[in-house]
C-alpha positions, -999 to +999 in steps of 0.1 A: +235+293-556+221+270-529+202+282-498+226+280-469+215+270-434+234+270-401+225+238-383+233+239-346+245+208-328+255+198-293+280+170-284+279+161-321+241+157-323+218+181-342+193+201-322+156+201-331+160+237-342+186+226-367+161+202-383+134+229-383+156+255-401+167+227-425+130+220-433+124+257-438+154+261-460+142+233-482+109+251-486+127+283-496+150+264-520+120+248-537+105+282-543+139+294-557+145+263-578+178+255-560+191+231-533+201+233-497+236+234-482+241+231-444+270+243-423+278+221-394+304+226-367+320+195-351+289+174-359+289+137-361+263+118-382+247+142-407+222+117-422+194+133-402+198+165-422+191+145-454+157+136-440+147+172-440+159+183-474+196+191-471+216+182-502+251+189-490+267+194-456+299+215-452+315+199-422+338+222-402+358+202-376+381+222-354+390+221-317+391+259-317+354+259-326+343+233-301+327+261-280+304+286-297+322+318-306+300+343-324+328+361-343+345+329-355+312+312-364+300+342-383+333+344-403+331+307-411+295+309-422+303+340-443+330+321-461+307+291-466+280+314-481+306+329-505+319+295-515+283+283-523+272+315-539+243+316-515+219+346-517+197+333-488+210+322-454+186+307-428+193+307-391+172+298-360+163+323-333+184+305-306+205+327-283+237+317-303+221+325-336+209+359-324+245+367-314+260+358-347+232+371-371+242+408-370+279+400-373+271+378-403+248+404-418+276+430-417+302+407-432+278+397-461+263+432-464+230+414-460+195+424-448+185+404-417+149+397-407+142+381-374+111+363-360+100+349-394+070+326-391+064+313-426+078+307-460+083+339-481+052+356-494+071+362-526+107+357-539+111+386-562+112+407-542+118+384-512+091+392-487+086+374-454+060+374-426+073+380-391+060+388-357+062+423-343+055+442-311+065+413-289+043+388-309+012+411-307+011+416-345+025+405-378+041+424-406+054+417-441+090+427-445+108+431-478+146+423-479+161+444-507+197+435-503+215+411-527+221+386-498+193+379-474+194+364-439+163+349-424+159+342-387+132+316-382+110+317-350+111+285-330+082+261-336+069+284-363+074+261-393+078+227-376+096+196-389+088+187-425+104+154-436+117+155-472+142+127-478+172+138-499+205+122-508+229+142-487+267+145-494+294+156-471+323+179-478+351+189-454+353+227-452+382+245-435+375+283-434+404+306-430+400+321-395+423+348-380+433+354-344+409+384-344+380+359-347+390+346-313+394+379-295+368+366-270+379+334-253+352+310-240+367+295-208+338+272-198+301+265-204+281+254-174+249+235-180+223+218-158+228+181-161+199+157-169+174+186-173+154+198-203+165+233-212+140+261-218+155+267-252+150+232-264+118+223-246+085+214-263+067+218-230+075+243-202+060+242-167+063+276-150+056+288-115+049+321-099+045+337-064+013+316-060+035+287-050+044+307-018+080+296-015+109+276-030+101+246-008+070+240-029+087+237-063+089+199-059+054+194-072+062+215-103+094+195-110+074+163-106+049+175-132+077+186-155+094+153-152+062+135-160+057+156-191+094+157-201+092+194-197+115+222-187+108+242-155+106+280-155+094+309-133+082+344-133+105+374-127+094+380-090+103+344-082+138+347-096+142+382-080+134+367-046+159+339-051+133+311-051+146+299-085+177+306-105+176+336-129+183+311-158+147+300-154+131+334-156+109+336-186+091+366-201+099+398-219+127+406-195+139+370-193+140+342-218+113+341-244+093+309-247+078+295-279+069+260-266+041+238-280+026+238-244+032+263-217+017+256-183+016+286-159+010+278-122+003+306-097+013+333-122-011+362-124+001+373-159+018+407-158+021+421-193+059+416-195+054+379-187+026+375-213+047+392-240+075+368-235+054+336-236+028+346-261+045+327-290+037+294-273+011+275-292-011+263-263-012+281-229-027+265-198-032+285-166-038+272-131-047+300-106-070+304-077-079+340-087-106+339-115-097+376-123-060+368-130-051+386-163-034+354-176-069+338-181-076+362-209-046+350-228-050+313-220-063+286-242-073+266-212-078+277-176-083+260-143-095+281-114-084+263-083-057+258-056-024+248-073-016+226-043-046+205-051-047+208-089-011+201-098-007+168-078-040+155-092-029+165-127+004+148-123-013+116-109-036+115-139-008+120-164+012+092-148-018+069-150-022+078-187+014+071-195+013+038-176-018+027-195-003+037-229+032+024-224 
């Protein structure tokens, strides 16, 4: 009756979110007096999972599952849960996990709670704290079904090392052709760039940058910080930046450790989509910009002067501490 966790990987390597959900699953397992089993698709070395409390890894290796397929992955995880007798399944809040969570919930007849931010308040009944109203509030949700699915918010729990002896087991779920009714032809990804989904730091620009030709200084700042670049909705609507970089309530949500907003006034839709970020820094020449009310740190000034100086100082700091 282990806690089951879906650990996402890319090119055989586990993502940071996989290690975070493993850490969380270990915490839940300790509360329930059981252990942790991970499901991994086409993953390589699984020893990293042992560092974060996973006792056993069910390795699913299949060319047909090389690309993410929500229906097939949900069916495979469901069979893994039944095999292990798992009553609690832990997922991340990545785009892929959000796709498969409702499918998995239907197959397991399980209650699913998203945006969970902490270990359960209680285990009998199982009650969890989650964000609500686009991160403006919290609520305590009880999961009354026999099987429970928990979706953990990114960066909410963090990485908790808990070295465990981890064993591996080859697992071959029985998948039908119906599981592959949607065929993934290709996946296009930006090369040599930090993605918004995986980024610890996000540097975002708005209309205050005046045009796409000025994005170079933001990219230089992002490269110095090892950050992802992003933008506000008007910027992507005008074609200055690709829509894949649009963050906010109507774009990609951001839950980074550090979010730097440059030349973004702070419309309510944008604020709602980035409010889960732990530290927010705003650079704007308008002292009345709404974003300053939500910021942890604010700089009132011309972005074309502030950003280059900030980048220069960060480079000096890195050079002196290399």
